[in-house]
Each structure stands twice: as structure tokens, then as C-alpha cells.
Backbone as ProteinMPNN parsed JSONL, in Angstrom:
{"seq_chain_A": "MNEQEQALLVEMTNRYAGQQLPWNAELPPPEVLALVEVLPPGRMLDLGCGLGRACRYLAQHGWQCDGVDFVEQAIIGARQKAEAAGVADRVTFHQSSVAAIDFLSPPYDLVIDVGCLHAQSAEVRTAYARQVERLLRPGGLFLLFAHVRDEAPGPEGRWITVRQIDELFQPGFVVERLERGTTTVGDNTWPSAWYWLRRWATADQPKVEQFAAIKAA", "coords_chain_A": {"N_chain_A": [[59.395, -12.303, 10.888], [57.188, -10.126, 9.327], [53.77, -8.839, 9.645], [52.509, -8.626, 7.134], [54.133, -10.275, 5.556], [53.671, -12.702, 6.807], [50.96, -13.062, 6.22], [51.138, -13.291, 3.444], [52.599, -15.659, 3.258], [50.717, -17.508, 4.267], [48.738, -17.255, 2.278], [50.178, -18.14, -0.028], [50.876, -20.729, 0.758], [48.341, -21.899, 0.888], [47.69, -21.737, -1.806], [49.508, -23.522, -2.96], [48.635, -25.848, -1.726], [46.139, -26.095, -2.894], [46.848, -26.384, -5.508], [46.858, -24.133, -7.155], [48.572, -22.794, -9.262], [49.857, -20.842, -11.392], [52.442, -20.497, -12.245], [53.571, -22.944, -12.705], [54.639, -24.185, -14.967], [56.608, -26.458, -16.964], [58.986, -25.506, -18.093], [61.006, -22.547, -17.587], [60.293, -18.993, -18.162], [60.757, -17.523, -21.512], [62.701, -15.481, -21.336], [64.388, -16.357, -19.365], [65.229, -18.81, -20.428], [66.762, -17.885, -22.542], [69.129, -17.092, -21.401], [71.091, -19.07, -21.324], [72.232, -18.97, -23.756], [73.782, -16.722, -23.819], [75.309, -16.407, -21.55], [78.069, -17.786, -19.793], [78.209, -20.889, -17.921], [77.796, -20.686, -14.366], [77.447, -19.62, -10.977], [74.159, -19.499, -9.757], [71.346, -17.803, -8.343], [68.025, -18.164, -7.4], [65.382, -16.276, -6.466], [62.463, -16.651, -4.682], [61.763, -19.161, -5.753], [59.803, -21.085, -6.204], [58.672, -24.106, -7.557], [61.087, -24.655, -8.668], [61.805, -24.472, -11.417], [63.489, -22.77, -12.965], [65.967, -23.182, -11.77], [66.33, -25.937, -12.281], [66.444, -25.976, -15.087], [68.688, -24.339, -15.709], [70.656, -25.737, -14.311], [70.745, -28.049, -15.821], [72.155, -27.074, -17.895], [74.689, -26.732, -16.987], [75.007, -24.977, -14.833], [75.517, -24.104, -11.351], [73.2, -24.079, -8.858], [71.168, -22.236, -6.548], [68.08, -22.147, -4.873], [65.512, -20.214, -3.376], [62.705, -20.168, -1.316], [59.844, -19.387, 0.682], [57.808, -21.127, 1.158], [56.958, -24.214, 2.357], [55.882, -26.44, 0.961], [56.58, -25.802, -1.647], [59.389, -25.976, -1.637], [59.774, -28.664, -0.976], [58.576, -29.882, -3.22], [60.225, -28.815, -5.227], [62.715, -29.976, -4.665], [62.089, -32.676, -5.121], [61.502, -32.627, -7.869], [63.964, -31.809, -8.91], [65.536, -33.995, -8.263], [64.269, -35.962, -9.808], [64.865, -34.99, -12.308], [67.539, -35.414, -12.473], [69.419, -33.575, -11.545], [70.022, -33.01, -8.951], [72.466, -32.859, -7.691], [73.475, -30.473, -8.467], [71.849, -28.493, -7.621], [70.532, -26.66, -4.941], [68.016, -26.229, -2.592], [66.424, -23.873, -0.485], [64.438, -23.267, 2.332], [63.186, -20.281, 3.153], [62.629, -16.838, 4.042], [63.016, -14.323, 1.536], [64.22, -12.126, 2.504], [65.896, -12.894, 4.471], [68.455, -14.198, 4.08], [71.082, -14.46, 4.951], [72.641, -16.66, 5.326], [73.562, -17.503, 2.895], [76.388, -17.385, 0.736], [78.42, -15.079, -1.076], [80.367, -15.226, -4.183], [77.656, -14.753, -6.518], [76.983, -15.312, -9.971], [74.707, -14.783, -11.303], [71.471, -13.646, -10.569], [68.068, -14.389, -10.237], [64.667, -13.41, -10.375], [61.45, -14.201, -10.703], [58.727, -12.838, -10.333], [58.586, -12.439, -7.522], [59.514, -10.193, -5.951], [57.66, -8.023, -6.196], [55.524, -8.752, -4.609], [56.152, -8.321, -1.998], [56.423, -6.636, 1.219], [57.336, -3.197, 1.962], [59.398, -3.183, 3.83], [60.526, -5.765, 3.574], [61.275, -5.666, 0.882], [63.359, -3.784, 0.935], [65.327, -5.102, 2.506], [65.699, -7.319, 0.886], [66.785, -6.161, -1.495], [69.256, -5.31, -0.52], [70.418, -7.766, 0.027], [70.615, -8.887, -2.548], [72.472, -7.143, -3.693], [74.621, -7.663, -2.032], [75.193, -10.34, -2.594], [75.511, -10.737, -5.364], [78.059, -10.803, -7.748], [80.373, -8.159, -8.698], [79.672, -6.916, -11.888], [77.934, -8.964, -12.394], [74.67, -10.332, -13.361], [71.32, -9.373, -12.737], [68.234, -10.614, -13.182], [64.997, -9.626, -13.405], [61.542, -10.083, -13.045], [58.5, -8.411, -12.739], [55.308, -7.244, -11.478], [54.528, -4.246, -12.61], [53.799, -0.847, -12.218], [53.325, 2.617, -13.139], [52.32, 4.121, -11.098], [51.193, 2.866, -7.928], [48.378, 2.112, -6.81], [46.26, 0.899, -4.158], [46.592, -2.111, -2.055], [49.728, -2.423, -0.393], [52.323, -4.415, -1.735], [51.174, -5.759, -3.844], [51.862, -4.643, -6.207], [54.643, -3.037, -7.798], [56.389, 0.005, -8.311], [58.021, 1.718, -11.065], [59.641, 3.742, -10.085], [60.054, 2.854, -7.437], [61.569, 0.53, -7.873], [63.856, 1.694, -9.002], [64.764, 3.165, -6.758], [65.315, 1.135, -4.953], [67.477, -0.234, -6.104], [69.421, 1.561, -6.912], [72.475, 2.887, -5.684], [73.776, 0.726, -6.813], [73.384, -0.754, -9.146], [72.948, -0.881, -12.727], [70.457, -0.347, -15.184], [70.402, -2.368, -17.813], [68.639, -3.213, -19.714], [65.175, -2.928, -20.372], [61.99, -4.174, -20.556], [58.73, -3.526, -21.046], [55.375, -4.677, -20.628], [52.424, -6.675, -20.714], [50.826, -9.048, -18.56], [48.891, -11.971, -18.613], [46.727, -13.959, -16.801], [44.397, -16.374, -16.709], [41.369, -14.674, -16.556], [42.46, -12.28, -15.956], [44.454, -9.422, -16.551], [47.437, -7.59, -16.328], [49.772, -4.823, -15.98], [53.26, -5.362, -16.556], [56.813, -6.037, -16.251], [60.09, -6.788, -17.51], [63.301, -6.663, -16.191], [66.72, -6.216, -16.848], [69.337, -6.017, -14.896], [72.506, -4.792, -14.185], [75.137, -5.451, -12.038], [77.278, -3.019, -10.737], [80.626, -2.862, -11.795], [82.63, -1.295, -10.791], [83.055, 1.201, -8.219], [82.926, 3.85, -8.913], [81.573, 4.604, -11.198], [79.115, 6.346, -13.267], [75.745, 6.566, -12.077], [72.837, 7.189, -11.26], [72.101, 8.624, -13.532], [72.204, 6.726, -15.535], [69.977, 5.056, -15.046], [67.89, 6.864, -15.602], [68.377, 7.383, -18.31], [67.915, 4.908, -19.576], [65.155, 4.523, -19.086], [64.13, 6.624, -20.51], [64.653, 5.954, -23.093]], "CA_chain_A": [[58.465, -12.174, 9.765], [56.178, -9.133, 9.657], [52.383, -9.273, 9.469], [52.209, -8.79, 5.708], [54.844, -11.449, 5.069], [52.964, -13.868, 7.334], [49.731, -13.22, 5.436], [51.535, -13.792, 2.119], [52.958, -17.063, 3.428], [49.471, -18.271, 4.375], [48.123, -17.263, 0.952], [50.94, -18.989, -0.937], [50.742, -22.112, 1.236], [47.023, -22.365, 0.457], [47.708, -21.914, -3.257], [50.189, -24.79, -3.244], [47.761, -26.941, -1.285], [45.055, -26.21, -3.859], [47.432, -26.486, -6.849], [46.545, -22.931, -7.93], [49.957, -22.415, -9.52], [50.063, -20.475, -12.806], [53.879, -20.521, -12.55], [53.997, -24.342, -12.607], [55.036, -24.768, -16.251], [57.832, -27.25, -16.856], [60.121, -24.659, -18.431], [60.898, -21.148, -17.188], [59.953, -18.083, -19.268], [61.778, -17.384, -22.564], [63.772, -14.593, -20.908], [65.33, -17.2, -18.611], [65.795, -19.772, -21.378], [67.745, -17.221, -23.398], [70.379, -16.825, -20.683], [72.122, -20.072, -21.593], [72.854, -18.631, -25.04], [74.616, -15.52, -23.729], [76.119, -16.427, -20.337], [78.718, -19.055, -19.476], [77.735, -21.43, -16.644], [78.395, -20.182, -13.136], [76.553, -19.78, -9.822], [72.894, -18.786, -9.926], [70.421, -17.762, -7.218], [66.646, -17.886, -7.79], [64.645, -15.781, -5.31], [61.079, -17.01, -4.938], [62.016, -20.179, -6.791], [58.674, -21.969, -6.428], [59.005, -25.513, -7.743], [62.478, -24.797, -9.089], [61.975, -24.705, -12.852], [64.671, -22.058, -13.471], [67.147, -23.891, -11.264], [66.491, -27.198, -13.014], [66.845, -25.722, -16.468], [70.068, -23.859, -15.762], [71.519, -26.833, -13.874], [70.896, -28.932, -16.983], [73.099, -26.415, -18.798], [75.984, -26.602, -16.365], [75.053, -24.029, -13.726], [75.329, -24.516, -9.958], [72.057, -23.233, -8.542], [70.473, -22.186, -5.261], [66.731, -21.589, -4.937], [64.97, -19.814, -2.075], [61.267, -19.912, -1.234], [59.443, -19.562, 2.083], [56.708, -22.082, 1.24], [57.513, -25.557, 2.552], [55.468, -27.33, -0.125], [57.35, -25.456, -2.835], [60.744, -26.513, -1.502], [59.676, -30.134, -1.063], [58.339, -30.211, -4.622], [61.402, -28.455, -6.021], [63.735, -31.008, -4.447], [61.657, -33.895, -5.793], [61.633, -32.435, -9.304], [65.395, -31.796, -9.233], [65.983, -35.39, -8.19], [63.729, -36.675, -10.966], [65.536, -34.477, -13.51], [68.941, -35.805, -12.439], [70.299, -32.424, -11.303], [70.031, -32.726, -7.516], [73.831, -32.558, -7.26], [73.827, -29.121, -8.895], [70.816, -27.568, -7.16], [70.206, -26.696, -3.511], [66.846, -25.414, -2.289], [66.409, -23.397, 0.896], [63.183, -22.679, 2.783], [63.544, -19.053, 3.862], [62.242, -15.542, 3.498], [64.043, -13.728, 0.678], [64.852, -11.05, 3.27], [66.68, -13.485, 5.563], [69.336, -15.179, 3.435], [72.469, -14.229, 5.355], [73.356, -17.94, 5.306], [74.151, -17.679, 1.572], [77.678, -16.7, 0.585], [78.76, -14.646, -2.427], [79.641, -14.454, -5.196], [76.831, -15.366, -7.561], [77.116, -14.692, -11.283], [73.367, -14.493, -11.817], [70.323, -13.724, -9.657], [66.801, -14.367, -10.965], [63.408, -13.299, -9.632], [60.29, -14.19, -11.603], [57.459, -12.584, -9.673], [58.63, -12.46, -6.061], [59.753, -8.898, -5.306], [56.505, -7.124, -6.15], [54.565, -9.216, -3.61], [56.703, -8.125, -0.659], [56.251, -5.353, 1.889], [58.456, -2.261, 1.793], [60.482, -3.627, 4.705], [61.164, -6.934, 2.975], [61.915, -5.235, -0.361], [64.624, -3.13, 1.253], [66.282, -6.138, 2.912], [65.921, -8.126, -0.328], [67.712, -5.449, -2.38], [70.583, -5.346, 0.097], [70.949, -9.12, -0.137], [71.014, -9.057, -3.944], [73.716, -6.4, -3.893], [75.689, -8.365, -1.296], [75.485, -11.673, -3.117], [75.85, -10.749, -6.789], [79.415, -10.292, -7.977], [80.477, -7.02, -9.609], [79.543, -7.346, -13.276], [76.918, -9.997, -12.507], [73.365, -9.949, -13.898], [70.093, -9.598, -11.977], [67.084, -10.666, -14.078], [63.824, -9.409, -12.558], [60.206, -9.906, -13.602], [57.619, -7.898, -11.696], [54.113, -6.486, -11.827], [55.048, -2.882, -12.51], [52.97, 0.285, -12.628], [53.916, 3.925, -12.896], [51.866, 4.35, -9.732], [50.71, 1.577, -7.395], [47.277, 2.233, -5.86], [45.829, -0.355, -3.566], [47.412, -2.658, -0.966], [51.166, -2.624, -0.592], [52.699, -5.803, -1.931], [50.58, -6.339, -5.058], [52.515, -3.992, -7.335], [55.802, -2.213, -7.497], [56.494, 1.037, -9.329], [59.338, 1.934, -11.659], [60.419, 4.564, -9.142], [60.463, 2.03, -6.299], [62.675, -0.314, -8.317], [65.022, 2.573, -9.094], [65.25, 3.517, -5.426], [65.848, -0.064, -4.302], [68.708, -0.768, -6.696], [70.457, 2.584, -7.018], [73.323, 3.141, -6.832], [74.642, -0.416, -7.076], [73.058, -1.445, -10.392], [72.515, -0.125, -13.898], [69.477, -1.04, -16.019], [70.9, -2.598, -19.174], [67.521, -3.451, -20.632], [63.875, -2.902, -19.713], [60.901, -4.481, -21.481], [57.43, -3.42, -20.391], [54.302, -5.325, -21.361], [51.32, -7.098, -19.864], [50.761, -10.472, -18.228], [47.514, -12.441, -18.493], [46.475, -15.251, -16.166], [42.943, -16.516, -16.687], [40.652, -13.502, -17.043], [43.102, -11.083, -15.415], [45.614, -8.881, -17.253], [48.01, -6.48, -15.587], [51.064, -4.384, -16.519], [54.422, -6.052, -15.99], [58.067, -5.65, -16.902], [61.341, -7.515, -17.294], [64.492, -5.829, -16.0], [68.059, -6.788, -16.827], [70.125, -5.073, -14.107], [73.903, -5.206, -14.077], [75.85, -4.989, -10.83], [78.419, -2.209, -11.136], [81.94, -3.486, -11.613], [83.44, -0.377, -9.997], [82.242, 2.067, -7.376], [83.006, 5.246, -9.302], [80.907, 4.846, -12.466], [77.856, 7.091, -13.127], [74.7, 5.644, -11.659], [71.462, 7.633, -11.397], [71.886, 9.049, -14.889], [71.992, 5.54, -16.37], [68.578, 4.653, -14.871], [67.059, 7.823, -16.316], [68.586, 7.235, -19.748], [67.245, 3.678, -20.034], [63.704, 4.719, -19.052], [63.762, 7.606, -21.534], [64.931, 5.406, -24.425]], "C_chain_A": [[57.37, -11.186, 10.144], [54.78, -9.64, 9.29], [52.045, -9.513, 8.003], [52.895, -10.019, 5.139], [54.161, -12.725, 5.562], [51.685, -14.126, 6.546], [50.043, -13.77, 4.047], [51.912, -15.265, 2.198], [51.714, -17.937, 3.515], [48.794, -18.383, 3.011], [48.841, -18.212, 0.0], [50.863, -20.461, -0.533], [49.412, -22.697, 0.787], [46.982, -22.586, -1.052], [48.421, -23.206, -3.646], [49.315, -25.969, -2.843], [46.632, -27.176, -2.284], [45.516, -26.314, -5.296], [47.016, -25.326, -7.747], [47.872, -22.242, -8.265], [50.166, -22.071, -10.994], [51.528, -20.481, -13.219], [54.436, -21.94, -12.593], [54.25, -24.97, -13.976], [56.358, -25.515, -16.09], [59.067, -26.395, -17.118], [59.919, -23.244, -17.894], [60.553, -20.267, -18.38], [61.079, -17.96, -20.288], [62.955, -16.5, -22.161], [64.818, -15.336, -20.094], [65.999, -18.21, -19.541], [66.922, -19.151, -22.186], [69.091, -17.02, -22.721], [71.478, -17.818, -21.041], [72.841, -19.803, -22.921], [73.866, -17.493, -24.906], [75.533, -15.504, -22.506], [76.816, -17.773, -20.175], [78.198, -19.58, -18.142], [78.511, -20.86, -15.46], [77.485, -20.509, -11.968], [75.326, -18.91, -10.012], [72.061, -18.886, -8.663], [69.048, -17.366, -7.732], [65.864, -17.517, -6.533], [63.145, -15.915, -5.569], [61.009, -18.1, -5.985], [60.822, -21.061, -7.085], [59.116, -23.423, -6.521], [60.325, -25.73, -8.482], [62.726, -24.943, -10.571], [63.203, -23.996, -13.413], [65.95, -22.748, -13.013], [67.386, -25.179, -12.039], [67.032, -26.945, -14.416], [68.307, -25.278, -16.543], [71.051, -24.932, -15.291], [71.755, -27.825, -15.007], [71.864, -28.361, -18.016], [74.384, -26.024, -18.088], [76.098, -25.637, -15.208], [74.955, -24.732, -12.374], [74.309, -23.561, -9.353], [71.6, -23.359, -7.093], [69.101, -21.567, -5.485], [66.219, -21.322, -3.534], [63.47, -19.581, -2.212], [60.844, -20.148, 0.212], [58.288, -20.541, 2.259], [57.275, -23.506, 1.298], [57.155, -26.491, 1.407], [56.242, -27.051, -1.414], [58.733, -26.079, -2.782], [60.741, -28.032, -1.597], [59.495, -30.554, -2.522], [59.538, -29.921, -5.498], [62.498, -29.503, -5.878], [63.368, -32.299, -5.159], [61.849, -33.778, -7.306], [63.105, -32.398, -9.737], [65.97, -33.209, -9.213], [65.523, -36.155, -9.429], [64.424, -36.248, -12.26], [67.019, -34.815, -13.538], [69.907, -34.674, -12.179], [70.399, -32.086, -9.816], [71.427, -32.391, -7.004], [74.267, -31.154, -7.631], [72.828, -28.066, -8.425], [70.599, -27.766, -5.664], [69.045, -25.75, -3.263], [66.788, -25.12, -0.799], [65.033, -22.83, 1.224], [63.508, -21.474, 3.654], [62.811, -17.877, 3.247], [63.369, -15.014, 2.616], [64.747, -12.564, 1.363], [65.829, -11.586, 4.308], [67.605, -14.572, 5.026], [70.806, -14.885, 3.738], [73.295, -15.511, 5.326], [73.983, -18.219, 3.94], [75.413, -16.838, 1.443], [77.899, -16.276, -0.862], [80.045, -15.308, -2.885], [78.756, -15.332, -6.068], [77.061, -14.6, -8.862], [75.779, -14.2, -11.826], [72.367, -14.619, -10.677], [69.07, -13.55, -10.492], [65.651, -14.204, -9.98], [62.288, -13.192, -10.65], [59.032, -14.071, -10.747], [57.449, -12.613, -8.167], [58.648, -11.056, -5.46], [58.487, -8.068, -5.159], [55.489, -7.515, -5.083], [54.974, -8.893, -2.18], [56.362, -6.744, -0.097], [57.472, -4.476, 1.657], [59.648, -2.696, 2.631], [61.247, -4.793, 4.098], [61.879, -6.543, 1.684], [63.281, -4.611, -0.095], [65.685, -4.15, 1.64], [66.664, -7.016, 1.723], [66.969, -7.456, -1.219], [69.126, -5.452, -1.821], [71.224, -6.715, -0.067], [71.394, -9.357, -1.583], [72.337, -8.347, -4.204], [74.884, -7.085, -3.191], [76.137, -9.623, -2.018], [75.963, -11.679, -4.566], [77.22, -10.111, -7.008], [79.372, -9.03, -8.828], [80.506, -7.497, -11.059], [78.491, -8.408, -13.482], [75.567, -9.433, -12.93], [72.251, -10.307, -12.926], [68.933, -9.492, -12.949], [65.82, -10.66, -13.23], [62.569, -9.294, -13.403], [59.288, -9.464, -12.474], [56.365, -7.301, -12.298], [54.431, -5.022, -11.559], [54.016, -1.885, -13.011], [53.758, 1.575, -12.441], [53.533, 4.422, -11.511], [51.242, 3.051, -9.245], [49.608, 1.788, -6.37], [46.906, 0.872, -5.303], [46.81, -0.882, -2.547], [48.881, -2.792, -1.342], [51.432, -4.107, -0.786], [52.028, -6.482, -3.102], [51.235, -5.804, -6.316], [53.802, -3.367, -6.855], [55.917, -1.186, -8.62], [57.91, 1.098, -9.883], [60.215, 2.725, -10.691], [60.899, 3.736, -7.957], [61.61, 1.097, -6.668], [63.956, 0.506, -8.421], [65.618, 2.831, -7.714], [65.858, 2.314, -4.708], [67.242, -0.417, -4.807], [69.719, 0.303, -7.121], [71.18, 2.651, -5.674], [74.112, 1.92, -7.301], [74.456, -1.1, -8.416], [72.752, -0.449, -11.509], [71.509, -0.982, -14.676], [70.049, -1.159, -17.426], [69.766, -2.693, -20.18], [66.244, -3.481, -19.799], [62.805, -3.132, -20.756], [59.586, -4.478, -20.709], [56.357, -4.048, -21.268], [53.143, -5.604, -20.428], [51.424, -8.602, -19.639], [49.302, -10.852, -18.029], [47.503, -13.822, -17.854], [44.962, -15.387, -16.024], [42.281, -15.302, -17.31], [41.313, -12.198, -16.627], [44.332, -10.694, -16.233], [46.119, -7.671, -16.488], [49.349, -6.079, -16.219], [52.218, -5.059, -15.801], [55.669, -5.614, -16.745], [59.165, -6.643, -16.56], [62.466, -6.502, -17.202], [65.738, -6.7, -16.103], [68.954, -5.749, -16.136], [71.527, -5.622, -13.91], [74.519, -4.603, -12.818], [77.09, -4.227, -11.263], [79.729, -2.915, -10.832], [82.883, -2.597, -10.824], [82.524, 0.574, -9.264], [82.155, 3.494, -7.884], [82.363, 5.539, -10.648], [79.639, 5.66, -12.239], [76.715, 6.134, -12.857], [73.305, 6.166, -11.965], [71.153, 8.009, -12.844], [71.592, 7.858, -15.81], [70.554, 5.054, -16.25], [67.673, 5.568, -15.683], [67.184, 7.647, -17.825], [67.868, 6.02, -20.3], [65.742, 3.899, -20.098], [63.236, 5.687, -20.142], [63.904, 7.058, -22.947], [63.678, 4.802, -25.061]], "O_chain_A": [[56.694, -11.368, 11.157], [54.623, -10.714, 8.708], [51.374, -10.489, 7.668], [52.309, -10.735, 4.327], [54.079, -13.711, 4.831], [51.361, -15.273, 6.239], [49.309, -14.611, 3.528], [51.58, -16.037, 1.3], [51.664, -19.0, 2.897], [48.332, -19.457, 2.626], [48.201, -18.998, -0.698], [50.792, -21.338, -1.394], [49.349, -23.848, 0.356], [46.321, -23.509, -1.529], [47.985, -23.905, -4.561], [49.264, -26.976, -3.549], [46.213, -28.313, -2.498], [44.694, -26.333, -6.212], [46.839, -25.502, -8.952], [48.247, -21.248, -7.643], [50.606, -22.922, -11.767], [51.833, -20.47, -14.411], [55.651, -22.124, -12.525], [54.088, -26.18, -14.128], [57.133, -25.227, -15.177], [60.083, -26.545, -16.439], [58.783, -22.791, -17.76], [60.524, -20.755, -19.51], [62.232, -18.255, -19.973], [64.083, -16.737, -22.592], [65.998, -14.988, -20.127], [67.205, -18.436, -19.447], [67.92, -19.81, -22.48], [70.095, -16.8, -23.399], [72.656, -17.463, -21.063], [73.92, -20.339, -23.174], [74.715, -17.315, -25.779], [76.441, -14.676, -22.43], [76.194, -18.81, -20.404], [77.782, -18.783, -17.301], [79.71, -20.593, -15.544], [76.826, -21.548, -11.961], [75.428, -17.74, -10.379], [72.06, -19.916, -7.988], [68.907, -16.355, -8.42], [65.701, -18.344, -5.636], [62.62, -15.372, -6.54], [60.291, -17.983, -6.978], [60.806, -21.734, -8.116], [59.85, -23.912, -5.662], [60.646, -26.852, -8.875], [63.759, -25.485, -10.965], [63.898, -24.561, -14.257], [66.902, -22.88, -13.783], [68.52, -25.48, -12.412], [67.96, -27.616, -14.869], [69.072, -25.793, -17.359], [72.161, -25.024, -15.815], [72.848, -28.379, -15.133], [72.334, -29.076, -18.902], [75.087, -25.108, -18.515], [77.182, -25.484, -14.645], [74.383, -25.817, -12.266], [74.535, -22.351, -9.338], [71.641, -24.436, -6.498], [68.972, -20.576, -6.204], [66.461, -22.104, -2.615], [63.023, -18.879, -3.119], [61.408, -21.003, 0.895], [57.833, -20.766, 3.381], [57.985, -23.938, 0.389], [58.001, -27.247, 0.929], [56.523, -27.971, -2.182], [59.199, -26.647, -3.769], [61.618, -28.617, -2.232], [60.171, -31.464, -3.003], [59.843, -30.688, -6.412], [63.136, -29.876, -6.862], [64.234, -32.953, -5.741], [62.306, -34.723, -7.95], [63.45, -32.899, -10.807], [66.794, -33.566, -10.055], [66.295, -36.905, -10.025], [64.558, -37.041, -13.192], [67.694, -34.532, -14.528], [71.081, -34.767, -12.537], [70.819, -30.984, -9.463], [71.563, -31.71, -5.988], [75.307, -30.684, -7.171], [72.94, -26.893, -8.781], [70.494, -28.895, -5.184], [69.086, -24.592, -3.68], [67.061, -25.983, 0.036], [64.514, -22.001, 0.477], [64.039, -21.618, 4.755], [62.422, -17.912, 2.079], [64.543, -15.232, 2.911], [65.757, -12.069, 0.864], [66.521, -10.805, 4.96], [67.547, -15.722, 5.461], [71.668, -15.046, 2.874], [74.524, -15.451, 5.303], [74.85, -19.086, 3.832], [75.496, -15.728, 1.969], [77.596, -17.037, -1.781], [80.754, -15.897, -2.069], [79.065, -16.496, -6.324], [77.302, -13.392, -8.851], [75.724, -13.323, -12.688], [72.408, -15.581, -9.91], [69.007, -12.673, -11.354], [65.659, -14.782, -8.893], [62.192, -12.202, -11.376], [58.358, -15.063, -10.47], [56.386, -12.797, -7.573], [57.872, -10.766, -4.55], [58.262, -7.469, -4.107], [54.669, -6.686, -4.689], [54.22, -9.165, -1.246], [56.053, -5.813, -0.84], [58.515, -4.954, 1.21], [60.79, -2.588, 2.184], [62.478, -4.805, 4.108], [62.975, -7.035, 1.415], [64.244, -4.878, -0.814], [66.817, -4.078, 1.163], [67.823, -7.407, 1.58], [67.926, -8.1, -1.648], [70.09, -5.584, -2.574], [72.432, -6.818, -0.277], [72.439, -9.965, -1.814], [73.22, -8.894, -4.864], [76.005, -7.086, -3.698], [77.327, -9.935, -2.051], [76.747, -12.547, -4.951], [77.497, -9.018, -6.512], [78.434, -8.842, -9.603], [81.284, -8.385, -11.408], [78.171, -8.737, -14.624], [75.338, -8.225, -12.87], [72.232, -11.401, -12.361], [68.665, -8.416, -13.485], [65.592, -11.572, -12.435], [62.52, -8.517, -14.356], [59.285, -10.052, -11.393], [56.344, -6.902, -13.463], [54.584, -4.613, -10.408], [53.436, -2.054, -14.084], [54.729, 1.623, -11.686], [54.332, 5.067, -10.832], [50.811, 2.226, -10.051], [49.859, 1.66, -5.171], [47.199, -0.166, -5.896], [47.767, -0.191, -2.198], [49.228, -3.212, -2.446], [50.852, -4.951, -0.103], [52.273, -7.663, -3.348], [51.174, -6.435, -7.371], [54.019, -3.192, -5.656], [55.575, -1.483, -9.764], [58.862, 0.609, -9.274], [61.39, 2.409, -10.505], [62.037, 3.898, -7.515], [62.524, 0.891, -5.87], [65.018, 0.066, -7.98], [66.83, 2.727, -7.524], [66.81, 2.462, -3.943], [68.094, -0.85, -4.031], [70.78, -0.038, -7.646], [70.549, 2.485, -4.63], [75.03, 2.062, -8.109], [75.272, -1.939, -8.797], [72.348, 0.685, -11.252], [71.689, -2.193, -14.809], [70.165, -0.165, -18.143], [69.908, -2.308, -21.34], [66.226, -3.988, -18.677], [62.708, -2.384, -21.73], [59.359, -5.316, -19.835], [56.416, -3.966, -22.495], [52.907, -4.866, -19.472], [52.03, -9.325, -20.429], [48.558, -10.141, -17.354], [48.187, -14.737, -18.313], [44.324, -14.614, -15.31], [42.582, -14.934, -18.445], [40.789, -11.121, -16.912], [45.156, -11.547, -16.565], [45.334, -6.829, -16.052], [49.983, -6.881, -16.905], [52.164, -5.298, -14.595], [55.586, -4.91, -17.751], [59.178, -7.251, -15.489], [62.573, -5.597, -18.029], [65.803, -7.782, -15.519], [69.286, -4.722, -16.728], [71.707, -6.775, -13.517], [74.428, -3.399, -12.577], [77.874, -4.728, -12.069], [79.914, -3.487, -9.758], [83.847, -3.092, -10.241], [81.361, 0.74, -9.63], [81.382, 4.285, -7.344], [82.579, 6.617, -11.202], [79.123, 5.672, -11.121], [76.715, 5.009, -13.357], [72.642, 5.632, -12.854], [70.054, 7.739, -13.33], [70.816, 7.981, -16.758], [69.958, 4.673, -17.257], [66.779, 5.091, -16.381], [66.188, 7.752, -18.542], [67.274, 6.086, -21.376], [65.108, 3.499, -21.075], [62.111, 5.594, -20.633], [63.348, 7.618, -23.892], [63.737, 4.297, -26.182]]}, "name": "protein", "num_of_chains": 1, "seq": "MNEQEQALLVEMTNRYAGQQLPWNAELPPPEVLALVEVLPPGRMLDLGCGLGRACRYLAQHGWQCDGVDFVEQAIIGARQKAEAAGVADRVTFHQSSVAAIDFLSPPYDLVIDVGCLHAQSAEVRTAYARQVERLLRPGGLFLLFAHVRDEAPGPEGRWITVRQIDELFQPGFVVERLERGTTTVGDNTWPSAWYWLRRWATADQPKVEQFAAIKAA"}
């Protein structure tokens, strides 16, 4: 674990201890809820799962889910909530860095990240992207929510840029859909975006051009 990742772990551990958890709603965001209407149940991986709301919801709709978070309190709480919801047999939670998940085996049909990637260092982001590409089956969907700017001034790990996302996930993914907006928590508002990225089903399809076309649309 590098210095920045260690500092993030301390920060997140303190937030759980103080119950400063804006992501602690019972249900996941609407973008996650909508998946059950368009995807058949399969295997799902939630990176930065927190207290496991996405895993619980999808498990209630027939999915087999794995959640990963490096905060011990998050994993303990996620397991308790899955047990209380009656889905503990369909959900497994792992305490780990999202960059160190070699213990997980492919294929997954769906990978979700609601706010984890943008908080990571460049080193962790690179390892993370390789793991997503390794684990997600060809044709599978990667749903990503991140704090996104065109440029990212300030400390590394608070924002991610559109260009950085492109570089991380080319050439293995195509952006099927991109919705940019803002996110407000308390008195703070910042730019954010949802990405629907599809893992290429074959190795010989066009790649970079697809990213450019989606962003220009």
C-alpha cells in the first residue's frame, strides 16, 4: 500500500468511525437500480462497495455479488446488512485494496464503481483498470461514477479527468454512454459523470475512435 493509499485508508476509517457517510442510503443510485430492468442476473463485482447497498439490491434480484472495500468497518457493516436482508448466501464481501484483487476469478458480467476510482493514486488506478479488464467478461458492462473534470488541479486522488479515464480503459473498453452532471453533498457541489463502458467482445474492433465519438456526441 503506497503512502497516498494509506492516507486514504486512515481518512475513510475515520469517516466510518464518525458515521460521516453520505453514501449510506439504503438503496443505490438510480443508475444502479435501472440495471435490473435491462440485464439478466449474473455475477457482479462492486469496487469500493462501502456498506454493500448495490450488492444487496442486485442480490435481491437474483445476482451473485462480490464487494471489495479496504475499510474494515465497511466490510463488517456490509456483511451484517446482507445477513439482515436475507441475501448473505448470494453476497461475499472482501477487505482489500481495489488494486490487489488477484484472489478474484473471472468472469464477471457486471462491474460497478460508485465513487472509488477517482480517489485513488495514479499507481492504484492503473492496477485497478487492469483488474477490471481481467475480471469482466467480453461483452460485460462496467458502470462507473466518478468526480470528473476536464482538468484536475489540486492533489492527486480527488478528481479524475476524462482523458485519464480514456487512457486507463483504452483499448479494452468502449464508452456506450456518458452522462455528465454535478453532485451536491451538504454545501459542496462538484462536477461528476456516469460512464457505461462495455468490454470489447473481440480484439479487432475499432477502439480509440469510439471514445472520441461518444465524447463529441
